[in-house]
Backbone atoms as SQL, in Angstrom:
CREATE TABLE atoms (id INTEGER PRIMARY KEY, chain TEXT, resi INTEGER, resn TEXT, atom TEXT, x REAL, y REAL, z REAL);
INSERT INTO atoms VALUES
  (1, 'A', 1, 'UNK', 'N', 8.748, -62.895, 24.682),
  (2, 'A', 1, 'UNK', 'CA', 9.982, -62.683, 23.974),
  (3, 'A', 1, 'UNK', 'C', 9.703, -61.905, 22.695),
  (4, 'A', 2, 'UNK', 'N', 10.384, -60.823, 22.510),
  (5, 'A', 2, 'UNK', 'CA', 10.217, -59.987, 21.319),
  (6, 'A', 2, 'UNK', 'C', 11.284, -60.396, 20.303),
  (7, 'A', 3, 'UNK', 'N', 10.831, -60.671, 19.085),
  (8, 'A', 3, 'UNK', 'CA', 11.740, -61.078, 18.019),
  (9, 'A', 3, 'UNK', 'C', 11.992, -59.874, 17.128),
  (10, 'A', 4, 'UNK', 'N', 13.249, -59.589, 16.876),
  (11, 'A', 4, 'UNK', 'CA', 13.638, -58.492, 16.000),
  (12, 'A', 4, 'UNK', 'C', 13.749, -59.030, 14.579),
  (13, 'A', 5, 'UNK', 'N', 12.821, -58.615, 13.641),
  (14, 'A', 5, 'UNK', 'CA', 12.878, -59.153, 12.283),
  (15, 'A', 5, 'UNK', 'C', 14.183, -58.818, 11.572),
  (16, 'A', 6, 'UNK', 'N', 14.787, -57.694, 11.895),
  (17, 'A', 6, 'UNK', 'CA', 16.048, -57.330, 11.252),
  (18, 'A', 6, 'UNK', 'C', 17.149, -58.313, 11.623),
  (19, 'A', 7, 'UNK', 'N', 17.111, -58.819, 12.840),
  (20, 'A', 7, 'UNK', 'CA', 18.135, -59.780, 13.269),
  (21, 'A', 7, 'UNK', 'C', 17.859, -61.155, 12.651),
  (22, 'A', 8, 'UNK', 'N', 16.588, -61.539, 12.573),
  (23, 'A', 8, 'UNK', 'CA', 16.219, -62.843, 12.048),
  (24, 'A', 8, 'UNK', 'C', 16.413, -62.923, 10.541),
  (25, 'A', 9, 'UNK', 'N', 15.967, -61.896, 9.822),
  (26, 'A', 9, 'UNK', 'CA', 16.001, -61.919, 8.363),
  (27, 'A', 9, 'UNK', 'C', 17.217, -61.220, 7.770),
  (28, 'A', 10, 'UNK', 'N', 17.744, -60.266, 8.434),
  (29, 'A', 10, 'UNK', 'CA', 18.770, -59.410, 7.866),
  (30, 'A', 10, 'UNK', 'C', 18.148, -58.077, 7.474),
  (31, 'A', 11, 'UNK', 'N', 18.899, -57.046, 7.631),
  (32, 'A', 11, 'UNK', 'CA', 18.357, -55.698, 7.394),
  (33, 'A', 11, 'UNK', 'C', 17.918, -55.479, 5.956),
  (34, 'A', 12, 'UNK', 'N', 18.677, -55.996, 5.002),
  (35, 'A', 12, 'UNK', 'CA', 18.303, -55.797, 3.597),
  (36, 'A', 12, 'UNK', 'C', 16.974, -56.476, 3.270),
  (37, 'A', 13, 'UNK', 'N', 16.748, -57.658, 3.820),
  (38, 'A', 13, 'UNK', 'CA', 15.490, -58.355, 3.594),
  (39, 'A', 13, 'UNK', 'C', 14.330, -57.583, 4.206),
  (40, 'A', 14, 'UNK', 'N', 14.542, -57.019, 5.390),
  (41, 'A', 14, 'UNK', 'CA', 13.493, -56.224, 6.039),
  (42, 'A', 14, 'UNK', 'C', 13.185, -54.974, 5.220),
  (43, 'A', 15, 'UNK', 'N', 14.221, -54.344, 4.677),
  (44, 'A', 15, 'UNK', 'CA', 14.011, -53.161, 3.824),
  (45, 'A', 15, 'UNK', 'C', 13.207, -53.554, 2.589),
  (46, 'A', 16, 'UNK', 'N', 13.553, -54.681, 1.956),
  (47, 'A', 16, 'UNK', 'CA', 12.820, -55.133, 0.769),
  (48, 'A', 16, 'UNK', 'C', 11.364, -55.449, 1.114),
  (49, 'A', 17, 'UNK', 'N', 11.137, -56.101, 2.240),
  (50, 'A', 17, 'UNK', 'CA', 9.771, -56.431, 2.656),
  (51, 'A', 17, 'UNK', 'C', 8.978, -55.168, 2.983),
  (52, 'A', 18, 'UNK', 'N', 9.609, -54.223, 3.652),
  (53, 'A', 18, 'UNK', 'CA', 8.946, -52.953, 3.971),
  (54, 'A', 18, 'UNK', 'C', 8.599, -52.190, 2.695),
  (55, 'A', 19, 'UNK', 'N', 9.529, -52.173, 1.748),
  (56, 'A', 19, 'UNK', 'CA', 9.266, -51.502, 0.466),
  (57, 'A', 19, 'UNK', 'C', 8.123, -52.193, -0.269),
  (58, 'A', 20, 'UNK', 'N', 8.116, -53.530, -0.251),
  (59, 'A', 20, 'UNK', 'CA', 7.026, -54.266, -0.884),
  (60, 'A', 20, 'UNK', 'C', 5.685, -53.925, -0.244),
  (61, 'A', 21, 'UNK', 'N', 5.648, -53.881, 1.084),
  (62, 'A', 21, 'UNK', 'CA', 4.406, -53.549, 1.792),
  (63, 'A', 21, 'UNK', 'C', 3.947, -52.131, 1.456),
  (64, 'A', 22, 'UNK', 'N', 4.887, -51.192, 1.421),
  (65, 'A', 22, 'UNK', 'CA', 4.532, -49.795, 1.112),
  (66, 'A', 22, 'UNK', 'C', 4.003, -49.669, -0.315),
  (67, 'A', 23, 'UNK', 'N', 4.683, -50.301, -1.267),
  (68, 'A', 23, 'UNK', 'CA', 4.234, -50.232, -2.664),
  (69, 'A', 23, 'UNK', 'C', 2.894, -50.943, -2.825),
  (70, 'A', 24, 'UNK', 'N', 2.667, -52.009, -2.069),
  (71, 'A', 24, 'UNK', 'CA', 1.373, -52.707, -2.114),
  (72, 'A', 24, 'UNK', 'C', 0.242, -51.793, -1.663),
  (73, 'A', 25, 'UNK', 'N', 0.471, -51.054, -0.585),
  (74, 'A', 25, 'UNK', 'CA', -0.545, -50.117, -0.088),
  (75, 'A', 25, 'UNK', 'C', -0.798, -49.024, -1.120),
  (76, 'A', 26, 'UNK', 'N', 0.268, -48.488, -1.698),
  (77, 'A', 26, 'UNK', 'CA', 0.119, -47.457, -2.737),
  (78, 'A', 26, 'UNK', 'C', -0.648, -48.019, -3.929),
  (79, 'A', 27, 'UNK', 'N', -0.317, -49.232, -4.329),
  (80, 'A', 27, 'UNK', 'CA', -0.991, -49.852, -5.473),
  (81, 'A', 27, 'UNK', 'C', -2.483, -50.049, -5.201),
  (82, 'A', 28, 'UNK', 'N', -2.808, -50.559, -4.022),
  (83, 'A', 28, 'UNK', 'CA', -4.220, -50.764, -3.684),
  (84, 'A', 28, 'UNK', 'C', -4.975, -49.442, -3.602),
  (85, 'A', 29, 'UNK', 'N', -4.341, -48.416, -3.041),
  (86, 'A', 29, 'UNK', 'CA', -4.976, -47.092, -2.987),
  (87, 'A', 29, 'UNK', 'C', -5.169, -46.530, -4.387),
  (88, 'A', 30, 'UNK', 'N', -4.178, -46.706, -5.240),
  (89, 'A', 30, 'UNK', 'CA', -4.298, -46.222, -6.619),
  (90, 'A', 30, 'UNK', 'C', -5.430, -46.939, -7.348),
  (91, 'A', 31, 'UNK', 'N', -5.568, -48.239, -7.101),
  (92, 'A', 31, 'UNK', 'CA', -6.684, -48.979, -7.693),
  (93, 'A', 31, 'UNK', 'C', -8.025, -48.465, -7.165),
  (94, 'A', 32, 'UNK', 'N', -8.075, -48.215, -5.863),
  (95, 'A', 32, 'UNK', 'CA', -9.313, -47.748, -5.235),
  (96, 'A', 32, 'UNK', 'C', -9.742, -46.390, -5.779),
  (97, 'A', 33, 'UNK', 'N', -8.763, -45.497, -5.955),
  (98, 'A', 33, 'UNK', 'CA', -9.077, -44.138, -6.401),
  (99, 'A', 33, 'UNK', 'C', -8.914, -43.949, -7.904),
  (100, 'A', 34, 'UNK', 'N', -8.760, -45.060, -8.630),
  (101, 'A', 34, 'UNK', 'CA', -8.678, -45.066, -10.087),
  (102, 'A', 34, 'UNK', 'C', -7.578, -44.152, -10.625),
  (103, 'A', 35, 'UNK', 'N', -6.433, -44.164, -9.947),
  (104, 'A', 35, 'UNK', 'CA', -5.252, -43.428, -10.401),
  (105, 'A', 35, 'UNK', 'C', -4.416, -44.394, -11.245),
  (106, 'A', 36, 'UNK', 'N', -4.793, -44.525, -12.514),
  (107, 'A', 36, 'UNK', 'CA', -4.208, -45.545, -13.370),
  (108, 'A', 36, 'UNK', 'C', -2.702, -45.400, -13.563),
  (109, 'A', 37, 'UNK', 'N', -2.206, -44.183, -13.674),
  (110, 'A', 37, 'UNK', 'CA', -0.774, -43.981, -13.852),
  (111, 'A', 37, 'UNK', 'C', 0.021, -44.491, -12.664),
  (112, 'A', 38, 'UNK', 'N', -0.435, -44.159, -11.470),
  (113, 'A', 38, 'UNK', 'CA', 0.239, -44.617, -10.250),
  (114, 'A', 38, 'UNK', 'C', 0.112, -46.137, -10.127),
  (115, 'A', 39, 'UNK', 'N', -1.062, -46.667, -10.456),
  (116, 'A', 39, 'UNK', 'CA', -1.279, -48.116, -10.369),
  (117, 'A', 39, 'UNK', 'C', -0.352, -48.864, -11.324),
  (118, 'A', 40, 'UNK', 'N', -0.151, -48.339, -12.531),
  (119, 'A', 40, 'UNK', 'CA', 0.752, -48.992, -13.480),
  (120, 'A', 40, 'UNK', 'C', 2.179, -49.026, -12.963),
  (121, 'A', 41, 'UNK', 'N', 2.661, -47.899, -12.468),
  (122, 'A', 41, 'UNK', 'CA', 4.040, -47.841, -11.972),
  (123, 'A', 41, 'UNK', 'C', 4.212, -48.733, -10.748),
  (124, 'A', 42, 'UNK', 'N', 3.265, -48.685, -9.838),
  (125, 'A', 42, 'UNK', 'CA', 3.386, -49.521, -8.638),
  (126, 'A', 42, 'UNK', 'C', 3.309, -51.006, -8.988),
  (127, 'A', 43, 'UNK', 'N', 2.533, -51.351, -10.003),
  (128, 'A', 43, 'UNK', 'CA', 2.435, -52.752, -10.419),
  (129, 'A', 43, 'UNK', 'C', 3.772, -53.247, -10.964),
  (130, 'A', 44, 'UNK', 'N', 4.507, -52.391, -11.654),
  (131, 'A', 44, 'UNK', 'CA', 5.822, -52.775, -12.181),
  (132, 'A', 44, 'UNK', 'C', 6.803, -53.079, -11.056),
  (133, 'A', 45, 'UNK', 'N', 6.603, -52.488, -9.881),
  (134, 'A', 45, 'UNK', 'CA', 7.553, -52.629, -8.774),
  (135, 'A', 45, 'UNK', 'C', 7.253, -53.808, -7.847),
  (136, 'A', 46, 'UNK', 'N', 6.036, -54.300, -7.846),
  (137, 'A', 46, 'UNK', 'CA', 5.635, -55.302, -6.859),
  (138, 'A', 46, 'UNK', 'C', 6.423, -56.604, -6.948),
  (139, 'A', 47, 'UNK', 'N', 6.468, -57.214, -8.104),
  (140, 'A', 47, 'UNK', 'CA', 7.157, -58.513, -8.226),
  (141, 'A', 47, 'UNK', 'C', 8.664, -58.393, -7.994),
  (142, 'A', 48, 'UNK', 'N', 9.352, -57.368, -8.529),
  (143, 'A', 48, 'UNK', 'CA', 10.783, -57.265, -8.217),
  (144, 'A', 48, 'UNK', 'C', 11.063, -57.091, -6.727),
  (145, 'A', 49, 'UNK', 'N', 10.217, -56.338, -6.024),
  (146, 'A', 49, 'UNK', 'CA', 10.417, -56.163, -4.586),
  (147, 'A', 49, 'UNK', 'C', 10.162, -57.461, -3.824),
  (148, 'A', 50, 'UNK', 'N', 9.139, -58.195, -4.227),
  (149, 'A', 50, 'UNK', 'CA', 8.862, -59.479, -3.579),
  (150, 'A', 50, 'UNK', 'C', 9.994, -60.473, -3.861),
  (151, 'A', 51, 'UNK', 'N', 10.485, -60.479, -5.093),
  (152, 'A', 51, 'UNK', 'CA', 11.606, -61.359, -5.438),
  (153, 'A', 51, 'UNK', 'C', 12.863, -60.961, -4.667),
  (154, 'A', 52, 'UNK', 'N', 13.091, -59.653, -4.520),
  (155, 'A', 52, 'UNK', 'CA', 14.260, -59.193, -3.757),
  (156, 'A', 52, 'UNK', 'C', 14.167, -59.664, -2.309),
  (157, 'A', 53, 'UNK', 'N', 12.978, -59.577, -1.725),
  (158, 'A', 53, 'UNK', 'CA', 12.807, -60.064, -0.357),
  (159, 'A', 53, 'UNK', 'C', 13.099, -61.554, -0.263),
  (160, 'A', 54, 'UNK', 'N', 12.530, -62.335, -1.180),
  (161, 'A', 54, 'UNK', 'CA', 12.756, -63.781, -1.148),
  (162, 'A', 54, 'UNK', 'C', 14.237, -64.098, -1.321),
  (163, 'A', 55, 'UNK', 'N', 14.891, -63.423, -2.250),
  (164, 'A', 55, 'UNK', 'CA', 16.314, -63.656, -2.503),
  (165, 'A', 55, 'UNK', 'C', 17.147, -63.339, -1.266),
  (166, 'A', 56, 'UNK', 'N', 16.820, -62.221, -0.610),
  (167, 'A', 56, 'UNK', 'CA', 17.597, -61.795, 0.555),
  (168, 'A', 56, 'UNK', 'C', 17.262, -62.595, 1.815),
  (169, 'A', 57, 'UNK', 'N', 16.049, -63.095, 1.917),
  (170, 'A', 57, 'UNK', 'CA', 15.632, -63.812, 3.124),
  (171, 'A', 57, 'UNK', 'C', 16.042, -65.281, 3.102),
  (172, 'A', 58, 'UNK', 'N', 16.174, -65.852, 1.910),
  (173, 'A', 58, 'UNK', 'CA', 16.519, -67.277, 1.814),
  (174, 'A', 58, 'UNK', 'C', 18.022, -67.451, 1.986),
  (175, 'A', 59, 'UNK', 'N', 18.410, -68.379, 2.823),
  (176, 'A', 59, 'UNK', 'CA', 19.847, -68.583, 3.043),
  (177, 'A', 59, 'UNK', 'C', 20.515, -69.216, 1.825),
  (178, 'A', 60, 'UNK', 'N', 21.765, -68.853, 1.612),
  (179, 'A', 60, 'UNK', 'CA', 22.544, -69.450, 0.528),
  (180, 'A', 60, 'UNK', 'C', 23.138, -70.762, 1.021),
  (181, 'A', 61, 'UNK', 'N', 23.256, -71.768, 0.236),
  (182, 'A', 61, 'UNK', 'CA', 22.786, -71.859, -1.141),
  (183, 'A', 61, 'UNK', 'C', 21.267, -72.003, -1.166),
  (184, 'A', 62, 'UNK', 'N', 20.644, -71.325, -2.126),
  (185, 'A', 62, 'UNK', 'CA', 19.190, -71.315, -2.211),
  (186, 'A', 62, 'UNK', 'C', 18.679, -72.649, -2.766),
  (187, 'A', 63, 'UNK', 'N', 17.566, -73.069, -2.235),
  (188, 'A', 63, 'UNK', 'CA', 16.992, -74.366, -2.618),
  (189, 'A', 63, 'UNK', 'C', 16.340, -74.275, -3.999),
  (190, 'A', 64, 'UNK', 'N', 16.017, -75.437, -4.528),
  (191, 'A', 64, 'UNK', 'CA', 15.289, -75.519, -5.798),
  (192, 'A', 64, 'UNK', 'C', 13.964, -74.772, -5.696),
  (193, 'A', 65, 'UNK', 'N', 13.284, -74.898, -4.565),
  (194, 'A', 65, 'UNK', 'CA', 12.013, -74.198, -4.346),
  (195, 'A', 65, 'UNK', 'C', 12.205, -72.691, -4.477),
  (196, 'A', 66, 'UNK', 'N', 13.216, -72.149, -3.834),
  (197, 'A', 66, 'UNK', 'CA', 13.454, -70.705, -3.877),
  (198, 'A', 66, 'UNK', 'C', 13.832, -70.274, -5.284),
  (199, 'A', 67, 'UNK', 'N', 14.722, -71.009, -5.933),
  (200, 'A', 67, 'UNK', 'CA', 15.160, -70.626, -7.276),
  (201, 'A', 67, 'UNK', 'C', 14.010, -70.640, -8.278),
  (202, 'A', 68, 'UNK', 'N', 13.193, -71.684, -8.237),
  (203, 'A', 68, 'UNK', 'CA', 12.063, -71.749, -9.176),
  (204, 'A', 68, 'UNK', 'C', 10.995, -70.715, -8.834),
  (205, 'A', 69, 'UNK', 'N', 10.822, -70.407, -7.567),
  (206, 'A', 69, 'UNK', 'CA', 9.876, -69.347, -7.194),
  (207, 'A', 69, 'UNK', 'C', 10.375, -67.995, -7.685),
  (208, 'A', 70, 'UNK', 'N', 11.672, -67.757, -7.626),
  (209, 'A', 70, 'UNK', 'CA', 12.238, -66.518, -8.183),
  (210, 'A', 70, 'UNK', 'C', 12.005, -66.443, -9.688),
  (211, 'A', 71, 'UNK', 'N', 12.157, -67.568, -10.382),
  (212, 'A', 71, 'UNK', 'CA', 11.866, -67.608, -11.821),
  (213, 'A', 71, 'UNK', 'C', 10.394, -67.275, -12.062),
  (214, 'A', 72, 'UNK', 'N', 9.506, -67.873, -11.265),
  (215, 'A', 72, 'UNK', 'CA', 8.074, -67.630, -11.413),
  (216, 'A', 72, 'UNK', 'C', 7.734, -66.162, -11.148),
  (217, 'A', 73, 'UNK', 'N', 8.362, -65.562, -10.147),
  (218, 'A', 73, 'UNK', 'CA', 8.115, -64.143, -9.874),
  (219, 'A', 73, 'UNK', 'C', 8.606, -63.273, -11.030),
  (220, 'A', 74, 'UNK', 'N', 9.747, -63.636, -11.623),
  (221, 'A', 74, 'UNK', 'CA', 10.237, -62.908, -12.792),
  (222, 'A', 74, 'UNK', 'C', 9.282, -63.011, -13.967),
  (223, 'A', 75, 'UNK', 'N', 8.762, -64.200, -14.211),
  (224, 'A', 75, 'UNK', 'CA', 7.792, -64.383, -15.295),
  (225, 'A', 75, 'UNK', 'C', 6.484, -63.639, -14.993),
  (226, 'A', 76, 'UNK', 'N', 6.078, -63.613, -13.740),
  (227, 'A', 76, 'UNK', 'CA', 4.879, -62.846, -13.360),
  (228, 'A', 76, 'UNK', 'C', 5.099, -61.358, -13.602),
  (229, 'A', 77, 'UNK', 'N', 6.319, -60.888, -13.295),
  (230, 'A', 77, 'UNK', 'CA', 6.638, -59.473, -13.545),
  (231, 'A', 77, 'UNK', 'C', 6.558, -59.170, -15.040),
  (232, 'A', 78, 'UNK', 'N', 7.071, -60.074, -15.868),
  (233, 'A', 78, 'UNK', 'CA', 6.973, -59.874, -17.314),
  (234, 'A', 78, 'UNK', 'C', 5.508, -59.861, -17.758),
  (235, 'A', 79, 'UNK', 'N', 4.697, -60.734, -17.166),
  (236, 'A', 79, 'UNK', 'CA', 3.271, -60.742, -17.475),
  (237, 'A', 79, 'UNK', 'C', 2.587, -59.457, -17.060),
  (238, 'A', 80, 'UNK', 'N', 2.976, -58.911, -15.908),
  (239, 'A', 80, 'UNK', 'CA', 2.414, -57.635, -15.455),
  (240, 'A', 80, 'UNK', 'C', 2.828, -56.484, -16.376),
  (241, 'A', 81, 'UNK', 'N', 4.029, -56.561, -16.921),
  (242, 'A', 81, 'UNK', 'CA', 4.575, -55.468, -17.729),
  (243, 'A', 81, 'UNK', 'C', 4.173, -55.544, -19.193),
  (244, 'A', 82, 'UNK', 'N', 3.872, -56.724, -19.699),
  (245, 'A', 82, 'UNK', 'CA', 3.598, -56.914, -21.129),
  (246, 'A', 82, 'UNK', 'C', 2.504, -56.010, -21.682),
  (247, 'A', 83, 'UNK', 'N', 1.368, -55.813, -20.988),
  (248, 'A', 83, 'UNK', 'CA', 0.330, -54.964, -21.573),
  (249, 'A', 83, 'UNK', 'C', 0.776, -53.507, -21.771),
  (250, 'A', 84, 'UNK', 'N', 1.774, -53.068, -21.024),
  (251, 'A', 84, 'UNK', 'CA', 2.237, -51.693, -21.158),
  (252, 'A', 84, 'UNK', 'C', 3.272, -51.538, -22.267),
  (253, 'A', 85, 'UNK', 'N', 3.766, -52.642, -22.805),
  (254, 'A', 85, 'UNK', 'CA', 4.794, -52.593, -23.826),
  (255, 'A', 85, 'UNK', 'C', 4.238, -52.706, -25.238),
  (256, 'A', 86, 'UNK', 'N', 3.017, -53.183, -25.379),
  (257, 'A', 86, 'UNK', 'CA', 2.397, -53.325, -26.698),
  (258, 'A', 86, 'UNK', 'C', 0.892, -53.130, -26.543),
  (259, 'A', 87, 'UNK', 'N', 0.200, -53.092, -27.664),
  (260, 'A', 87, 'UNK', 'CA', -1.247, -52.882, -27.634),
  (261, 'A', 87, 'UNK', 'C', -1.973, -54.076, -28.254),
  (262, 'A', 88, 'UNK', 'N', -3.220, -54.188, -27.896),
  (263, 'A', 88, 'UNK', 'CA', -4.102, -55.126, -28.562),
  (264, 'A', 88, 'UNK', 'C', -3.923, -56.568, -28.154),
  (265, 'A', 89, 'UNK', 'N', -4.303, -57.434, -29.119),
  (266, 'A', 89, 'UNK', 'CA', -4.315, -58.868, -28.868),
  (267, 'A', 89, 'UNK', 'C', -2.920, -59.434, -28.621),
  (268, 'A', 90, 'UNK', 'N', -1.914, -58.888, -29.285),
  (269, 'A', 90, 'UNK', 'CA', -0.558, -59.395, -29.109),
  (270, 'A', 90, 'UNK', 'C', -0.113, -59.231, -27.664),
  (271, 'A', 91, 'UNK', 'N', -0.331, -58.056, -27.098),
  (272, 'A', 91, 'UNK', 'CA', 0.060, -57.812, -25.708),
  (273, 'A', 91, 'UNK', 'C', -0.683, -58.750, -24.771),
  (274, 'A', 92, 'UNK', 'N', -1.958, -58.967, -25.039),
  (275, 'A', 92, 'UNK', 'CA', -2.749, -59.851, -24.190),
  (276, 'A', 92, 'UNK', 'C', -2.213, -61.281, -24.245),
  (277, 'A', 93, 'UNK', 'N', -1.910, -61.763, -25.454),
  (278, 'A', 93, 'UNK', 'CA', -1.406, -63.120, -25.602),
  (279, 'A', 93, 'UNK', 'C', -0.026, -63.286, -24.968),
  (280, 'A', 94, 'UNK', 'N', 0.824, -62.279, -25.101),
  (281, 'A', 94, 'UNK', 'CA', 2.143, -62.322, -24.466),
  (282, 'A', 94, 'UNK', 'C', 1.982, -62.352, -22.950),
  (283, 'A', 95, 'UNK', 'N', 1.080, -61.522, -22.420),
  (284, 'A', 95, 'UNK', 'CA', 0.819, -61.493, -20.985),
  (285, 'A', 95, 'UNK', 'C', 0.353, -62.863, -20.496),
  (286, 'A', 96, 'UNK', 'N', -0.614, -63.446, -21.173),
  (287, 'A', 96, 'UNK', 'CA', -1.123, -64.761, -20.790),
  (288, 'A', 96, 'UNK', 'C', -0.016, -65.817, -20.877),
  (289, 'A', 97, 'UNK', 'N', 0.834, -65.716, -21.898),
  (290, 'A', 97, 'UNK', 'CA', 1.949, -66.650, -22.042),
  (291, 'A', 97, 'UNK', 'C', 2.911, -66.574, -20.868),
  (292, 'A', 98, 'UNK', 'N', 3.252, -65.349, -20.456),
  (293, 'A', 98, 'UNK', 'CA', 4.153, -65.209, -19.309),
  (294, 'A', 98, 'UNK', 'C', 3.516, -65.749, -18.030),
  (295, 'A', 99, 'UNK', 'N', 2.225, -65.484, -17.830),
  (296, 'A', 99, 'UNK', 'CA', 1.565, -66.003, -16.638),
  (297, 'A', 99, 'UNK', 'C', 1.454, -67.532, -16.675),
  (298, 'A', 100, 'UNK', 'N', 1.265, -68.106, -17.864),
  (299, 'A', 100, 'UNK', 'CA', 1.257, -69.562, -17.996),
  (300, 'A', 100, 'UNK', 'C', 2.618, -70.135, -17.602),
  (301, 'A', 101, 'UNK', 'N', 3.678, -69.523, -18.116),
  (302, 'A', 101, 'UNK', 'CA', 5.020, -69.990, -17.763),
  (303, 'A', 101, 'UNK', 'C', 5.287, -69.829, -16.263),
  (304, 'A', 102, 'UNK', 'N', 4.789, -68.756, -15.671),
  (305, 'A', 102, 'UNK', 'CA', 4.940, -68.559, -14.224),
  (306, 'A', 102, 'UNK', 'C', 4.234, -69.668, -13.460),
  (307, 'A', 103, 'UNK', 'N', 3.031, -70.015, -13.891),
  (308, 'A', 103, 'UNK', 'CA', 2.298, -71.094, -13.214),
  (309, 'A', 103, 'UNK', 'C', 3.031, -72.418, -13.337),
  (310, 'A', 104, 'UNK', 'N', 3.618, -72.683, -14.507),
  (311, 'A', 104, 'UNK', 'CA', 4.395, -73.907, -14.680),
  (312, 'A', 104, 'UNK', 'C', 5.632, -73.905, -13.782),
  (313, 'A', 105, 'UNK', 'N', 6.247, -72.737, -13.620),
  (314, 'A', 105, 'UNK', 'CA', 7.409, -72.638, -12.719),
  (315, 'A', 105, 'UNK', 'C', 6.983, -72.885, -11.271),
  (316, 'A', 106, 'UNK', 'N', 5.821, -72.357, -10.874),
  (317, 'A', 106, 'UNK', 'CA', 5.318, -72.630, -9.519),
  (318, 'A', 106, 'UNK', 'C', 5.028, -74.121, -9.340),
  (319, 'A', 107, 'UNK', 'N', 4.449, -74.750, -10.345),
  (320, 'A', 107, 'UNK', 'CA', 4.164, -76.193, -10.250),
  (321, 'A', 107, 'UNK', 'C', 5.476, -76.955, -10.076),
  (322, 'A', 108, 'UNK', 'N', 6.468, -76.611, -10.880),
  (323, 'A', 108, 'UNK', 'CA', 7.770, -77.283, -10.768),
  (324, 'A', 108, 'UNK', 'C', 8.408, -77.012, -9.394),
  (325, 'A', 109, 'UNK', 'N', 8.236, -75.813, -8.892),
  (326, 'A', 109, 'UNK', 'CA', 8.829, -75.453, -7.600),
  (327, 'A', 109, 'UNK', 'C', 8.228, -76.268, -6.458),
  (328, 'A', 110, 'UNK', 'N', 6.932, -76.459, -6.492),
  (329, 'A', 110, 'UNK', 'CA', 6.261, -77.126, -5.383),
  (330, 'A', 110, 'UNK', 'C', 6.022, -78.613, -5.618),
  (331, 'A', 111, 'UNK', 'N', 6.453, -79.124, -6.771),
  (332, 'A', 111, 'UNK', 'CA', 6.323, -80.547, -7.035),
  (333, 'A', 111, 'UNK', 'C', 7.238, -81.300, -6.086),
  (334, 'A', 112, 'UNK', 'N', 6.739, -82.378, -5.480),
  (335, 'A', 112, 'UNK', 'CA', 7.577, -83.096, -4.495),
  (336, 'A', 112, 'UNK', 'C', 8.838, -83.701, -5.104);
């Protein structure tokens, strides 16, 4: 039996997942070939695309797990973006702060 992902997930979710996969490949290639400009831009797109897929794939009303995971992905995106918005120790501390908050959101999401 062949399962059509577009029918199971919805076309918009499949588009978001495909875009996430494509940007992931571009990001990994940019890292491999040390194309820092491309890697920075692709890194900014990864978390929003993954969050878009999760949002579109999860049925409404979305569960606490999905909502908190979306919050965690948003905080991870802020952590990924923070070093590009400022320089030095401040940017590093802001980045670490966002990733800490993301980890706390993941803990809350998966807590029984």
